[in-house]
N, C-alpha and C positions, 0 to 999 in steps of 0.2 A: 217318680224319683229319677234323677239324672244318672246316666251310666258313667262309671269311673273311667277316665281316659287312660289308656295304656301308653306308657312312654316308649317311643321308637328310637330315641337317640342312643349314643354310645355310653355304656356304663362308666361312671366316674372313675372307677379303679383302673380303666384302660389308660387314662391320662397319666396317672401316677406310675404305672408300669412302663409306659413309653419314656417318661422322663428318666426313670431309673436305668433303663436300657441304654439311653443316649449317654448318660453320665458314666456308666460302666465302660462303654466303647471308647469314650474320650480318655478315660483313665488308662486303659490298656495301650492305646496309641501313644500316650505320653511315656509309659514305661518302656515301650519299644524304642522310642526316639532317644530316651536317656541312655539306654543300654548300647546304642550304636556308637562305640568309641572309635576314635582314630587310632588304628593299630600302630602306625608309624610313630605318632607322637607318644603313644604309650611306651613303645620300645625305647625311644629317646629318653623319656623320663626314667624308665627302669635302668638304662645305662648310666644316667647321672647319679642315681642312688647307689648303684654298684661301685661307681668310681669314687664316691664319697667314702665308702667303706673299704676301698683298696682292692676291690675285686676286679680282676682283669679277664676280659672275654675277647674272643675273636670269631668272626663269621667267614664262611667260604666266600672268596672273592674280594675281601677287604685287603687293603694294603698292609702287609706284614713284612717290612723290608729287612728285619734283622734276625731272621730265623737261622741263619748260618753262623751267627756269632762273629761275623766279620764286619769291619767298618764300612759304612756306606756313605761315601762322599761327605766327609766332615762331620757326620752325626755320630752320637755315642754308640759304643758297642754294647750289645746285650748277649746273654748266654743263649746257646743253641736251644731251640724248642725241644722239649722231651718228646720222644717217639718219632721225630722227623727221620726220614730215610737217609742213610749215610750217602755222602757225595764223594765219589772217587776223585783222585788227583787229576785224572784225565778230564773228567767232567768240569771240575773247577777251572782248569786251564781254558777249556773251551768257552765257559761262561765269561771268564775274564776277558778273553779276546773279543767276544761278542760285545761286551760292555764297552771296551775300548773303541770298537767300531762305531757304536752308537754315540759315544762322546764326540768322536771326530765328526760324525754326521751333524751333531748339534752345533759344533763350532763352525762347520762349513755353512750352515744355514743361519748362523748368527741368532740362535734362539735364546742364548743367555739364560736368564732365570725363568724362562717360560717352559723349560723342559727339565724334568728330574728323572734320574735313573736309580732304581733300587734293585737289590739282589736278594733272592730268598731261595735257599736250597738249589734246585736245578731250574729255577725260573729267573727271568729278568722282567721287571716292571718298568715300563717307559710311560711316564705321565706327562702329558702335554696340555698346556693352557688351551681351553676351547676356542678362545679368540684367535689362536694361531691357525686353526683349521677352518672354522666356519664363520660366516657372516651372522650377526645377531638374529636369532629367531628363524634361522633357515638351516638347510642341510647342504647348502652349496659350499664346496671346499674352496678356501682362499688360495692364492698362488703360493704363499709360504708353505701351506699344508701340502700342496701337490709336490713340492720339492722334497719335503721330508718323506712323503709316502713313496716316492720313486726310490729313494735311498733304502727305505725299509723293505720294499719289494725285492730289490737287488740282494739285500742281506738274506732274505727268506729263501731266495733261490740258491744261495751258497751254503747256508747252514741248515742243519736238521732240527728245526724247531716247529712247534705248532704255535699259532698266533690267535689269541683271544682279544677281540676289539670290544672295549666297554665304553658306552656313552653315558655321561653323567651331566646333570643339570643342577641349577640352584632351585630354591623353593619359589621363585617368582613364577606365578601361574601364566600359562599361555593357552589361548583358545582361538585357533584359526581353523579355516576349512581344512587345511592340510595337516595341521597339528592340533587336534582337540585338547591335548594335554602334554605335559613333559614326558610322559611315557612314549608317545609317538615320536616326539622330537628326538629323544635320546636313542630310541631304537632305529629310526631311519638314518640318523647320523652314523651309527655303528655299521649298518648295512651298506651305506654309501661308501665308507672306507673299505669294507669287505669287497664290494664290487670292483673298486679300483684295483685291489690286490689280484682279483681274478683276471682283470684285463691285462695285468703284467705277468700272466702265466703262473701265478702261484697256485699250487694244487688245492682244490676246494676242500679236500679231506683234512687239510692242515689249518683250516680257518674256522672261526666261530665269532658271531656278533651278538652282543647282549646290550640291552638298554636298561639302565637302572633308575632313570629319572633322577629324583632328588633324595632317594632312599639311603645313599651311602656318602654322606658329606665328609670332607676332610678338614673343613673349617666351619666357623660360625656363620650361619646364614643371616644373622642379624646385622652384620656389617657389610659394607660395599666390598671391602677387600676379601672377606670370607666368601661371599657369593662368587666373586671372580675366580677364586681357587676351586670352588665346587663345580664351576662350568669347565669341564675338562674331558679329554679323551685319554683312555688308558690302554696300553698294549701290553699284554702278558705273553712273553715268549717262553715257552716251556720245551725243554729238550725232549725229543722223542726217544724213549728208552730202547736200547738195543736188545734184540731178541737173542737169548742164549742158543748156541748151536745144538 
C-alpha cells in the first residue's frame, strides 16, 4: 500500500491572512492621507464662514490700522479697540510727526500708490509694494528700495522706535536652489532689509525680521491685482516705552 504524501507547501489560510493584512495597511494609509488637511486653507475657510455670520477676528501681526479711532488717510473711522492701552497726547504728537516724515519720504521717492501708511495706537505701519524693493523671485533690493531704506534708516537714528520688518508673498509657488519655497523667499527678503539697517548703524536690539510667506494676504490671490498687493514688505515702527523714574 502506497504511503500518503505529506504536504510541504504554505497552508492556504496564510494567503487569506496576507491579503487581509495588506488591505488593512492600505486602509490605514488612506485614512492618514485624508486626515492631513491644509491648515492655512482650513483657516481661510473658517474666516470666510465667520465673515458670513458677521464675526470679526484679528491675529497678532495683521494690519489693524484703525485701533486709535482716528482717520487713516482717507479711510473710514472706526471706534477704538476695547482694552487698548491709552496713548498720551505727547505720544500722539510724536507719532503724527513721524507719519508726516514718512509721507514726505514717499513723495520724495515718488512712490505714489505703491506705499501706504497706517496708524494704530503707538505704532505706525508702513506697507510698500514688493516690486518697489525686490526684483521678481529674488532678494536683491532695487535702486528705488535702497533710497527708501536710506531715509528709513535716518529716521530710525532720530526717533525712538523699534522696527519690525515683515516679508510677504503671494500664493504662486517658488522652488529654486536658493528659495525652496515662499517661506525662504519672504524670510531672506526681511533679513536683507534688516542687514541694510545694521549697515546704517541702526542698533540691532531695535530690529526684528519676520517672513510670513503667503499666510497673511491683504487681497484675493485669485486675481493678478490681488497677488500684486500681497507681494509686499511691511515695516512696523513701535515707540519704545519710557521707563518710569
